[in-house]
Every structure is written in C-alpha cells, then in structure tokens.
C-alpha positions in Angstrom: 7.2 -78.8 84.0 8.1 -76.4 81.1 6.8 -77.3 77.7 10.4 -78.0 76.6 10.7 -81.1 78.7 7.2 -82.4 78.1 8.2 -82.3 74.7 11.0 -83.9 75.1 9.3 -86.7 77.7 6.9 -87.3 74.6 9.4 -87.9 72.4 11.7 -90.5 74.5 9.0 -92.6 75.5 7.6 -93.6 72.3 11.3 -94.1 71.4 12.2 -96.2 73.8 9.1 -98.8 73.6 10.1 -99.0 69.5 13.8 -100.0 71.2 12.6 -102.4 73.6 10.1 -104.1 71.2 12.8 -104.1 68.5 15.6 -105.9 71.3 13.2 -108.3 72.4 12.2 -109.2 68.7 15.8 -109.8 67.1 16.5 -111.6 70.7 13.4 -114.2 70.6 11.8 -113.0 73.7 8.4 -112.3 74.8 7.3 -109.8 77.0 4.7 -110.2 79.5 2.9 -107.3 81.5 -0.3 -106.8 83.8 -0.8 -105.3 87.3 1.0 -108.4 89.0 4.2 -108.9 87.1 6.2 -108.0 84.1 7.9 -111.0 82.9 10.4 -111.8 79.8 10.6 -115.2 78.4 12.8 -116.8 75.7 11.0 -118.1 72.5 12.6 -120.6 70.3 14.5 -119.2 67.5 13.0 -119.5 64.3 16.2 -120.4 62.4 17.5 -123.0 64.7 18.7 -126.3 63.4 17.9 -128.6 66.1 13.8 -127.7 65.9 13.3 -125.6 63.1 11.7 -123.2 65.3 9.1 -125.7 66.7 10.5 -125.4 70.4 11.4 -129.1 70.4 10.3 -132.6 69.4 8.3 -135.1 70.3 10.3 -138.5 71.9 8.5 -142.2 70.6 7.4 -144.9 72.9 4.4 -145.7 74.3 4.3 -142.4 75.9 5.4 -139.7 73.8 6.4 -136.8 75.5 8.1 -133.2 73.9 11.6 -132.6 74.3 12.2 -128.9 74.7 15.0 -127.4 72.4 17.8 -125.6 73.9 17.6 -122.8 71.7 15.0 -121.7 74.5 14.6 -124.0 77.2 18.5 -123.5 78.4 17.4 -119.4 78.7 16.7 -117.8 82.2 12.9 -115.9 82.4 13.0 -112.5 83.8 10.3 -111.9 86.3 9.6 -108.9 88.2 6.6 -108.7 90.9 4.5 -106.1 91.2 1.8 -106.4 93.2 0.5 -108.9 94.9 -2.3 -111.7 93.8 -5.1 -111.4 95.9 -6.2 -114.1 98.3 -8.8 -116.1 96.6 -12.3 -115.9 98.7 -14.3 -118.7 97.8 -14.0 -122.2 98.7 -12.7 -124.5 96.4 -16.2 -126.9 95.8 
C-alpha cells in the first residue's frame, strides 16, 4: 500500500465509526459486539408519550408484570453471528 492509500484509510475509518455511532444514537439503537456476534437492538425512545422513555409500564393485579411499550418492542433485532460459541466442557453439577 502506498502512503496515500494508508492516509486515506486512516481518515475514512474513524469517520465511518463516528457516523455509525451517530446513526445508532439518533435511531435509539444499542450496539453490542464481541467475537461471537454483532447485535443491534432497539432502545426505548426518551420522548415516547406512552412510556416516557422507561420502556413500558407495570400492570396491576396480584402478579404484576411489565408490559413493553411499542416504541422499542415492535422493532426488530439485527444479529450477525461471527464465531460459534464453544461447547461447555464441564458437567452441569
């Protein structure tokens, strides 16, 4: 590689990373990456009129449960598998 290509590559990669971070933050997404997967999941919108950024609300009754708000629960998760997770070698107990 020539010095010009290296300089161009070093200029483009940080710009792409900053752009990706801005898009994820503006779209209310969370990025998780490790050697086994890259995962982009939705987060609750802070200006949602229904949950006010909490992600849901508790239902009443004897056994209360959290009901998820549609501002994040109706959106898809993008998951890209990279390396397989190794098998567990130990016995369970």
